[in-house]
N, C-alpha and C positions, 0 to 999 in steps of 0.2 A: 502496498500498499505505499503510493507518495505522500509525499511531507503534504502538496496540495489536498489530496482528497482525507489528511487527517483533521487538517486545519477546516474541509469544507463541512467534516462530518460533523466536529466541534460544532460549525457553525448553526450548523441544525438543531444541536439538543439545546445551545442556549436560544433560536430566538420560537420555541415554543412558548418561551414564556410568554409573548402576543397574543396566544390562545388565548388568554381565562384574561386577561386584562379590558377586555369589550366589556366581562362581568361590569365595571363599572360605570359601564355607561346605559343597563339594560334596568328598566322601571324596577318589575319586580324580577330579579332572579329564579328561575327553579328551584328549590330547596333539594330536589331529588336529586338532580342532576350533578350538582356540587357535593352534594353528600359521595355520589356513587364513583367519582369522579377521584376524588380525597382517596376514597377506599381502594380504590384501584391502584391508584399510586400507593397506598401501603405497603397494600401486597408485593406488587414489584420491585418496592427497594427494599422489603424486607428477605429479597431473593436475594438483590446486590450486597445488604450487608454481609451474608453467608458469601456467595462467593468471590465478593474484594478480599473478605478477611483470610478463604482459604490462600490467595493466589500473595498477601502481604506474608503468609505466612511461609508459604513455599520454601525461601532463601534458609531459611533457617530450620526448616526441616531438614532440607538437602544438609548441610549443615554438623545439626545434630548425627544423624542416620552416618556421616563421613569421618566425625569426633572430633570434628574442627571448633574446639570449644570456646576458644575466643569471639569466632566470626558468628555462632552462633548466638551468645550473649550479647553480641552488639546490637544483632538485628533482633532482641528481644525488645534491648533497648529501643532502639530506631522504633518497635512499633505500638508501642507502650507510649511514646511522647507524640505518635504521632495519632494516637487516639484520643489522649488527652488534650491537646490542641485543638482534634475538630468535634470532639463532644464536649469536654467539660470550658473550651476556653470562649465555644458560643454560648454555652449557658450563660458566663460570666457576662460575655459581653448583652446578653438579653438583658440582664437584669442593669447593668450598666444603664443601655439605651433606655431602658424602662422609668429608670430613676429624671434622667435629663427630660424625657415626655412630661412626667409628671408634674418636678419643679417647675416645669415649661406651663406647661397649662396651669398651673395655680395662678401665675403670673402672665397668664391670659398672651402667649407667646407664639404657641404654638398651635398651626392651624392642620384641617384633616388633609393637606397635599403636601402639608412638611411634615405630617407623620408618614402617612405613605410614599415620601422620598426616602425617610429614613429608615422604612420595611426595606424599602428597594435594595438600599447599599446595606444592610445586611446580608443579605440575598446573597450579593454581589460578592461579597466575600467567603460564603461561601461557594458560591459556583463555582470561583479560581479555583479552591483544591480541585473541584469536580475536575473541573477540566486539564490539570496539571495530572490526576490520571488517569484521565483518554488520552492523553498526546503520550503519556508515558509506558503506558499499555501496547499502543501501537505501534511505539519504535521499536519496543523491546519483543515483537513478533506477536504477541500476544491478542490478536486480531477479534478473534472471539470475545473478548471480554471487553475489549475498547466497544465493539458494537453492541452488546450488553450496557455496557456504561451510557453509551449511548439515547438508546432504546428507554434505560431507567432515567436517565437524566431528562432525556427531552418530555417525558412524564411528570415529570416533578415541577421541570422547571412551567407548564404548563398551571401544574396547581398552586403554583409560587404565587402565579400574576393574581390569583385570585385574594390571596394572601393581601396584595400589596396595594390593590383599588378597596379593602376593607373598609379601614376608614373613611373615606370617600362616601361609600355604599351608607355605611351606617348613619349620615352625616346630611345626607340628600342631593349630595353634590355631586353632579356631570361632570368629569375633566373634559377635556378638550380631547381631540385624536392628537395634535402635539406633544399633548402632556402626557399620555399614553405614553406614544413610543419613547419619550426619555425614561421612562419610566422604567423600561423595557431595557434600554440599552444598560441603562444604572445596574436593573437588575441581571439578566440575561446576557451581556456579554462579556464579566469575565471569564464565564465557560468558553468561549473561543479563545481569551485572552492566553487562557491560564492552559488549552491543547497545543497551543503555537510552542509555551515557553517549555511545557512537559517534554514533547516529543527530541528536546535538542539535551531532556538532562538526560542520560542512559548510565545509571550502575543500579544496584542491587539493593544499594543501602535508600536510596535517593526513590527508588520503585516501589518497596517497603516503607519509607515515609509519608508516600504520596497518596496510596493502598488505602493506607490508615487513616492519614487526616482529610481521607474523601468520608471512609468508613464510618468515622466521629462523627461528621456533619452528617451523612444521610441519618444514623442513629437518634440527632439531637433531629432531624428534622423528622422520621419518624415520630416520635415522641408527640410532638406538637402537632401531627397532624390525626393522633389519636384522638387530641383533648378536641381539635374541630370534631371529628366523629361522634365523640360523647356528648358533645353538644346538639349534636345534631338530630340526638335521639332517633333512631332511624336503622337499630340494631342488626335485623335480617338483611335489609339493603347491607349495610355496611361490610359483613360478615359473609354473606355471599360474594362483594366484589369485591375484599378483601381475598378471598380462595380464588377468585378468576384472576387475581393482578400476580399470587403464587405459581399457580400454572400456567400464564403469559412467561413466567418468567423461564423456570423448565423446558417448559416448551421451545422458545425464543433461542435457549441456548443450547436446546438440541438439535435444532434445524440450523444453526450457524455451523457447528460441529461438525455435521453430514457435508455442511457444505462446504468441507476441508478448512472452515476459517483458523 
């Protein structure tokens, strides 16, 4: 797979954020549609957590089998650090950002548009980590993993569009198409940028770091999406769509692998 093809796939994964943004202009968004897509994303992302961590662990597992203890210990530390930054780092960023927004709201300084912008910035940060994982996986020949990452992150980005425009919908504000385009660029653009950077940094430790960082950020997003699913109070629909997402992950992996990727 050429560098141009890798970059194009990274762009596709990022641009899907625009699929969810127009919800901000709808008068009455369909609750079941949003809940169903949210649950489908949870299922696919749960599969991705397993798949990404499996690939992240492979170099360390090989080192343990070959009794290369120093390499194995270093791999474990890199994996733990990537997970900590991807998962706990986003949690602390979220809390810090929430305190800022709350303080600004008390002073009457924060509008719904400003809140939507801050959410887009936060989403862009972890999308950059996801792009790094896509680029590095493709560059190291793990095309099957790269394709799955693109599919999973693409669907995930589509659901993230809902989160960005949620403050605007809650306030009854209809954003302009120009505003939606800017929010999508800030939230989804880093996926493409991360893909470009990741494909030029090829190293076992860096691959483990990028993949574990992406896994941590995926886990954080899954936790957030589960909270959204609980608020939707559509348990049956959510359960079936999570199952559909998990099966879609396995089926996609099987098709890509059977195709020789």
